[in-house]
C-alpha positions as CSV (number, residue, x, y, z in Angstrom):
1,M,0.0,0.0,0.0
2,L,2.7,2.4,0.9
3,K,4.6,1.6,-2.3
4,K,1.5,2.0,-4.4
5,L,0.7,5.4,-2.8
6,G,4.3,6.4,-3.3
7,A,4.1,5.5,-7.0
8,I,0.9,7.5,-7.4
9,A,2.5,10.4,-5.5
10,T,5.5,10.3,-7.8
11,V,3.3,10.4,-10.9
12,A,1.1,13.1,-9.4
13,G,4.1,15.1,-8.5
14,A,5.6,14.8,-11.9
15,T,2.2,15.9,-13.4
16,A,2.0,18.8,-11.0
17,V,5.5,20.0,-12.1
18,V,4.4,19.9,-15.7
19,V,1.1,21.7,-15.0
20,A,2.9,24.2,-12.8
21,A,5.4,24.9,-15.4
22,T,2.7,25.4,-18.0
23,L,0.6,27.6,-15.8
24,G,3.7,29.5,-14.6
25,G,4.6,30.3,-18.2
26,T,1.1,31.5,-18.9
27,A,0.8,33.4,-15.7
28,S,4.1,35.2,-16.2
29,A,3.0,36.2,-19.6
30,T,-0.4,37.6,-18.4
31,A,0.4,38.7,-14.8
32,V,-0.9,42.2,-13.9
33,K,1.9,44.3,-12.5
34,A,1.5,46.7,-9.7
35,S,0.5,50.2,-10.9
36,P,3.3,52.7,-10.8
37,L,0.8,55.2,-9.5
38,C,0.2,53.0,-6.5
39,K,3.9,53.3,-5.7
40,T,4.2,57.0,-6.2
41,A,1.1,59.1,-7.1
42,G,1.1,62.7,-8.3
43,L,-0.8,65.6,-6.8
44,G,-1.3,69.0,-8.4
45,F,-1.8,72.4,-6.8
46,A,-3.6,75.4,-8.3
47,G,-3.9,78.9,-6.8
48,P,-2.6,82.4,-7.1
49,L,1.1,82.2,-7.1
50,S,1.7,85.7,-8.4
51,G,-0.2,89.0,-8.2
52,P,-1.9,90.7,-5.2
53,A,-3.3,87.4,-3.8
54,A,0.0,85.5,-4.1
55,F,0.3,85.3,-0.3
56,L,-2.8,83.1,-0.3
57,G,-1.5,80.7,-2.9
58,D,2.0,80.6,-1.4
59,D,0.7,79.7,2.1
60,Q,-1.7,77.1,0.7
61,H,1.1,75.5,-1.3
62,H,3.4,75.5,1.6
63,W,0.9,73.7,3.8
64,V,0.4,71.1,1.0
65,S,4.2,70.7,0.8
66,L,4.3,70.1,4.6
67,F,1.6,67.5,4.4
68,I,3.4,65.6,1.6
69,S,6.6,65.7,3.5
70,D,5.0,64.3,6.7
71,W,2.9,61.8,4.8
72,N,5.9,60.3,2.9
73,A,7.9,60.2,6.1
74,H,5.1,58.2,7.7
75,K,4.7,60.7,10.5
76,G,1.6,60.6,12.6
77,I,-1.1,62.9,11.1
78,P,-4.4,63.5,12.8
79,G,-7.2,61.5,11.2
80,V,-5.0,59.1,9.2
81,P,-5.4,55.5,10.5
82,R,-2.1,53.8,11.4
83,S,-3.3,50.7,9.5
84,L,-3.6,52.6,6.2
85,K,-0.9,51.7,3.7
86,R,0.1,55.1,2.4
87,V,0.8,55.6,-1.3
88,R,3.9,57.8,-1.7
89,L,2.9,61.3,-3.0
90,T,4.7,63.8,-5.1
91,D,3.9,67.4,-6.0
92,V,3.9,67.1,-9.8
93,Y,2.7,70.5,-11.0
94,D,1.9,73.9,-9.4
95,G,-0.4,76.0,-11.5
96,D,-0.7,79.8,-11.2
97,S,-4.4,80.3,-11.7
98,Q,-4.3,83.9,-10.3
99,L,-7.9,83.9,-9.1
100,N,-8.8,84.2,-12.9
101,P,-11.2,81.8,-14.6
102,Q,-9.3,81.9,-17.9
103,D,-6.0,81.1,-16.3
104,A,-7.6,78.4,-14.3
105,A,-8.9,76.7,-17.4
106,T,-5.4,76.7,-18.8
107,V,-4.0,75.3,-15.6
108,G,-6.8,72.7,-15.6
109,R,-5.7,71.5,-19.1
110,Q,-2.1,71.2,-17.9
111,M,-3.2,69.1,-14.9
112,V,-5.3,66.8,-17.1
113,A,-2.4,66.3,-19.6
114,D,-0.1,64.9,-16.9
115,K,-1.2,61.3,-16.3
116,K,0.8,61.1,-13.1
117,I,-1.7,63.5,-11.4
118,L,-4.5,61.6,-9.6
119,G,-5.9,64.6,-7.7
120,M,-5.5,68.4,-7.3
121,V,-5.6,70.7,-4.3
122,G,-7.4,73.8,-5.5
123,F,-8.6,75.9,-7.0
124,A,-8.2,78.6,-4.4
125,G,-11.1,80.9,-5.5
126,S,-14.6,80.4,-6.7
127,N,-14.1,82.2,-10.0
128,E,-11.1,79.9,-10.7
129,S,-13.2,76.8,-9.9
130,L,-15.9,77.9,-12.2
131,G,-13.4,78.4,-15.0
132,G,-11.1,75.4,-14.5
133,G,-13.5,73.0,-12.9
134,P,-15.3,71.8,-16.0
135,V,-12.0,71.0,-17.6
136,L,-11.1,68.7,-14.6
137,D,-14.6,67.2,-14.5
138,K,-14.4,66.2,-18.1
139,A,-11.3,64.2,-17.3
140,K,-12.7,62.8,-14.0
141,L,-9.8,64.4,-12.1
142,P,-11.0,65.1,-8.5
143,Y,-10.0,68.4,-6.9
144,V,-10.3,69.6,-3.3
145,S,-10.3,73.3,-2.4
146,G,-9.1,74.8,0.8
147,S,-10.8,78.1,0.2
148,A,-13.4,78.2,-2.7
149,T,-16.7,78.9,-1.0
150,A,-19.4,79.9,-3.6
151,D,-22.5,77.8,-3.0
152,N,-23.1,76.8,-6.6
153,L,-19.7,75.1,-7.0
154,T,-20.9,71.8,-5.5
155,S,-24.1,71.8,-7.6
156,S,-22.5,72.7,-10.9
157,L,-19.1,70.8,-10.6
158,K,-19.1,67.0,-10.4
159,D,-15.6,66.2,-9.0
160,F,-15.2,69.4,-6.9
161,F,-14.9,69.1,-3.1
162,R,-14.0,71.5,-0.4
163,V,-12.8,71.3,3.2
164,V,-14.3,74.7,4.1
165,P,-18.0,75.8,4.7
166,N,-19.8,77.4,1.7
167,N,-20.8,81.1,1.5
168,S,-24.3,80.6,2.9
169,E,-22.9,78.9,6.1
170,Q,-20.3,81.6,6.5
171,A,-22.8,84.3,6.0
172,A,-25.1,82.7,8.5
173,G,-22.3,82.5,11.1
174,G,-21.3,86.1,10.5
175,V,-24.8,87.5,10.5
176,T,-25.7,85.6,13.7
177,Y,-22.8,87.0,15.5
178,I,-22.8,90.6,14.2
179,T,-26.6,91.3,14.7
180,K,-26.3,90.3,18.3
181,K,-23.0,92.1,18.9
182,L,-24.1,95.4,17.3
183,G,-27.7,95.0,18.7
184,L,-29.2,95.3,15.2
185,K,-33.0,95.2,15.3
186,K,-35.9,95.5,12.9
187,G,-35.8,98.7,10.9
188,D,-32.1,99.3,11.3
189,K,-30.2,100.0,8.1
190,V,-27.3,97.9,6.8
191,M,-25.2,98.3,3.6
192,V,-24.2,95.1,1.9
193,V,-21.5,95.6,-0.8
194,D,-20.2,92.9,-3.1
195,D,-17.0,93.0,-5.2
196,G,-18.5,92.4,-8.6
197,E,-17.2,88.8,-8.7
198,A,-18.9,85.4,-8.1
199,Y,-17.3,85.1,-4.7
200,G,-18.4,88.5,-3.3
201,Q,-21.8,88.4,-5.0
202,G,-22.6,85.0,-3.6
203,I,-21.8,85.7,0.1
204,A,-23.2,89.2,0.0
205,S,-26.5,87.9,-1.4
206,A,-26.7,85.2,1.3
207,A,-26.0,87.8,4.0
208,A,-28.5,90.3,2.6
209,T,-31.2,87.6,2.6
210,L,-30.5,86.6,6.2
211,L,-30.5,90.2,7.3
212,A,-33.8,91.0,5.5
213,K,-35.4,88.0,7.2
214,R,-34.6,89.7,10.5
215,G,-36.5,92.8,9.4
216,I,-33.3,94.8,8.8
217,S,-33.4,97.3,5.9
218,V,-30.7,96.3,3.4
219,D,-29.0,98.7,0.9
220,R,-27.5,96.3,-1.7
221,E,-24.4,97.8,-3.5
222,S,-21.6,96.6,-5.7
223,Q,-18.0,97.9,-6.0
224,A,-15.4,96.4,-8.3
225,E,-12.3,95.3,-6.5
226,S,-8.8,96.6,-7.2
227,T,-7.0,95.1,-10.2
228,S,-3.5,95.3,-11.6
229,T,-4.6,98.4,-13.6
230,S,-7.0,100.1,-11.3
231,T,-7.7,100.9,-7.7
232,A,-11.0,100.7,-6.0
233,D,-12.5,103.8,-4.5
234,F,-15.2,103.5,-1.8
235,T,-15.6,107.2,-1.1
236,S,-19.2,107.5,-2.5
237,L,-20.3,104.4,-0.7
238,A,-18.8,105.7,2.6
239,N,-20.6,109.0,2.3
240,K,-23.8,107.2,1.5
241,A,-23.4,105.0,4.5
242,V,-23.1,108.1,6.7
243,A,-26.0,109.9,5.1
244,Q,-28.3,106.9,5.6
245,H,-27.2,106.3,9.2
246,V,-26.2,102.8,8.3
247,K,-25.2,100.7,11.4
248,L,-23.3,98.0,9.6
249,V,-21.4,97.7,6.3
250,Y,-21.0,94.1,5.2
251,A,-18.4,94.0,2.4
252,P,-16.9,90.7,1.0
253,T,-13.9,91.1,-1.3
254,Q,-11.0,88.9,-2.4
255,T,-8.6,91.8,-1.9
256,A,-7.6,92.5,1.7
257,S,-6.1,96.0,0.8
258,D,-9.6,97.0,-0.5
259,S,-11.1,96.2,2.9
260,Q,-8.4,98.3,4.6
261,L,-9.1,101.2,2.2
262,F,-12.9,100.9,2.7
263,A,-12.4,101.0,6.4
264,Q,-10.2,104.1,6.2
265,Q,-12.6,105.9,3.8
266,L,-15.6,105.1,6.1
267,H,-13.7,106.6,9.0
268,Q,-12.8,109.7,7.0
269,A,-16.5,110.1,6.1
270,G,-17.4,110.1,9.8
271,F,-18.9,106.6,9.9
272,H,-19.3,105.1,13.4
273,G,-21.0,101.8,12.6
274,G,-19.5,98.3,12.2
275,L,-17.6,96.9,9.3
276,M,-17.6,93.2,8.5
277,A,-15.4,91.7,5.8
278,T,-15.2,88.0,4.9
279,D,-12.6,85.3,4.3
280,G,-11.1,86.9,1.2
281,S,-9.8,89.7,3.4
282,V,-8.1,87.5,6.0
283,D,-4.5,88.9,5.6
284,P,-3.1,90.6,8.7
285,S,-0.4,92.4,6.7
286,H,-2.9,94.2,4.5
287,F,-6.2,94.3,6.4
288,K,-5.5,95.5,10.0
289,Y,-8.1,98.2,10.7
290,P,-8.8,98.1,14.5
291,G,-12.4,97.2,15.4
292,A,-13.3,95.6,12.0
293,Y,-14.8,92.2,11.9
294,I,-14.0,89.3,9.6
295,S,-15.9,86.1,9.1
296,F,-13.8,83.1,8.1
297,F,-14.1,79.5,7.0
298,G,-11.6,78.0,9.4
299,P,-10.2,78.3,12.9
300,Q,-7.9,80.9,14.3
301,I,-4.3,79.9,13.4
302,S,-3.5,79.3,17.1
303,A,-6.1,76.5,17.1
304,V,-4.2,74.6,14.5
305,S,-2.2,71.6,16.0
306,K,0.8,73.1,17.7
307,S,3.3,70.6,16.5
308,F,2.3,71.2,12.9
309,L,2.2,74.9,13.3
310,S,5.6,74.8,14.9
311,A,7.0,72.8,12.0
312,F,5.4,75.2,9.5
313,K,6.8,78.2,11.2
314,K,10.3,76.7,11.3
315,K,10.2,75.9,7.6
316,Y,8.4,79.0,6.2
317,G,8.8,81.7,8.8
318,A,6.7,83.4,11.5
319,S,4.9,85.7,9.1
320,A,3.4,82.9,7.1
321,A,2.6,81.0,10.3
322,N,0.3,83.9,11.4
323,D,-1.9,83.5,8.4
324,P,-4.9,81.1,8.9
325,F,-5.6,80.9,5.2
326,G,-3.3,78.0,4.3
327,A,-3.9,75.3,6.9
328,P,-7.2,74.0,5.4
329,S,-5.2,73.0,2.2
330,F,-3.1,70.6,4.4
331,V,-6.4,68.8,5.1
332,A,-7.4,69.0,1.4
333,A,-4.2,67.2,0.4
334,E,-4.8,64.7,3.3
335,M,-8.3,63.9,2.0
336,L,-6.7,63.2,-1.4
337,G,-3.8,61.2,0.0
338,V,-6.2,58.9,1.9
339,A,-8.5,58.5,-1.1
340,I,-5.6,57.6,-3.4
341,S,-4.3,55.0,-0.9
342,K,-7.8,53.5,-0.5
343,A,-8.3,53.3,-4.2
344,C,-5.1,51.5,-4.6
345,A,-5.8,49.1,-1.7
346,A,-9.1,48.2,-3.3
347,T,-7.3,46.6,-6.3
348,H,-4.3,45.4,-4.3
349,D,-2.2,48.1,-5.9
350,K,-2.8,46.7,-9.3
351,K,-4.8,49.6,-10.8
352,V,-5.9,53.1,-9.9
353,T,-7.8,55.7,-11.9
354,R,-8.9,59.3,-11.3
355,A,-12.5,58.2,-11.2
356,A,-11.7,55.6,-8.6
357,V,-10.0,58.2,-6.4
358,A,-13.0,60.5,-6.8
359,A,-15.3,57.7,-5.7
360,K,-13.2,57.0,-2.6
361,L,-12.9,60.7,-1.8
362,K,-16.7,60.9,-1.2
363,K,-16.3,58.4,1.6
364,V,-13.2,59.6,3.3
365,N,-13.9,60.4,7.0
366,L,-11.1,61.8,9.1
367,S,-11.9,61.5,12.8
368,S,-9.7,64.5,13.5
369,T,-7.6,67.0,11.6
370,I,-4.9,69.6,12.4
371,L,-7.8,72.2,12.3
372,G,-9.2,70.8,15.5
373,Y,-12.3,69.1,14.2
374,P,-13.2,66.1,12.0
375,M,-13.5,66.2,8.2
376,S,-15.8,64.5,5.8
377,F,-18.0,65.5,2.9
378,K,-21.3,65.0,4.8
379,N,-23.0,68.4,4.6
380,K,-26.3,67.9,2.8
381,R,-26.7,71.6,2.4
382,D,-23.5,71.5,0.3
383,H,-24.5,68.5,-1.9
384,Y,-22.3,66.3,0.3
385,H,-19.2,67.8,-1.1
386,G,-18.3,70.0,1.9
387,P,-17.9,69.8,5.7
388,I,-20.2,70.7,8.5
389,A,-17.8,72.7,10.7
390,G,-15.5,75.6,10.3
391,V,-17.1,79.1,10.5
392,T,-15.5,81.6,12.8
393,V,-15.5,85.4,13.3
394,F,-12.4,87.5,14.1
395,Q,-12.2,91.1,15.4
396,I,-9.0,93.1,14.6
397,Q,-7.3,94.4,17.7
398,S,-5.5,97.7,18.3
399,N,-2.2,96.1,17.4
400,G,-3.6,94.7,14.1
401,S,-3.8,91.1,15.4
402,Y,-6.9,88.9,14.8
403,K,-8.8,87.7,17.8
404,E,-11.4,85.0,17.4
405,V,-14.7,86.2,18.9
406,Y,-17.1,83.6,17.6
407,A,-17.1,80.0,16.4
408,A,-20.3,78.4,15.0
409,G,-21.4,75.3,16.7
């Protein structure tokens, strides 16, 4: 019996060798190799890297660079599970979209053309997103903004996501705080001034609607912001605000120096009411008028994780570290990094596509972030492409510093 079994085993073994050799030859010819993009995936960045808003783009890009460095070094990052197999990331292309929709469309085409790019951080502004977003959508290239807030972006753009609250939520937070702070009541007069662009018009309209619902009389105005060839002048609006006994001027703009100028011209005209700007004016070096208020889509910079803030300050300087604008872009890049890693894991690193990253991005849920609160795209009021938390209000102090005076719950 043992001899017979041994003979059978010998024959079976020989047969197995032949079969294995045959299958091995076939397998080696058809084996699916690991995708190079699951070893090193590319990210793009788009924002204003030149012009008057370059500080915004530079800070955002620096925070993205800090994230990539920490991610690739396998350092602990709030919200990233230890069990996650991280796909190495590289910053492939930085596009200077200059808050301009035409430039953004050009940058979008350049992003799409580079097949190494699986996701993009940006665009920084709403106008850019409306100009360049359709280009990225057509190529199914997901993009996550750290600062574009127009409400209609998530309804009109398919693969656009943001880690900041939209205009309506920021307007609601700002109006809730300022009406109580200034004691505004039914019949009081407020002037709401937009900057003539999609960003300013959107948040100004949202605020005007909320104020009107409270019975407050709203004077709706528009003033084009400064450009490279012209400077804004708010003198006539300042005089009108004084003549109408306006108690609050609510004025969103993407140019911080315009908010500073408006505040100065209101003062020169004899205005004694309140002034509230919005996130586009968060720039302590250019908008520092004492007493003015600013609503914002993220936390005060001091609320950012101290270890990361310290690392940022060491690498990019104290001035950049005082600006709260850039930190949300760290989280935008983090959302993409996690989505790319999960998309690769789903195919055992064999295949990854831009569409697969976009699909995973919708489900990424960070239990914590360097901003001090969780992050996921669960806000139904933003078509599930934006977060629930984030809105704050600052008041500028006598020394020009920004003090957080309100945070929406």
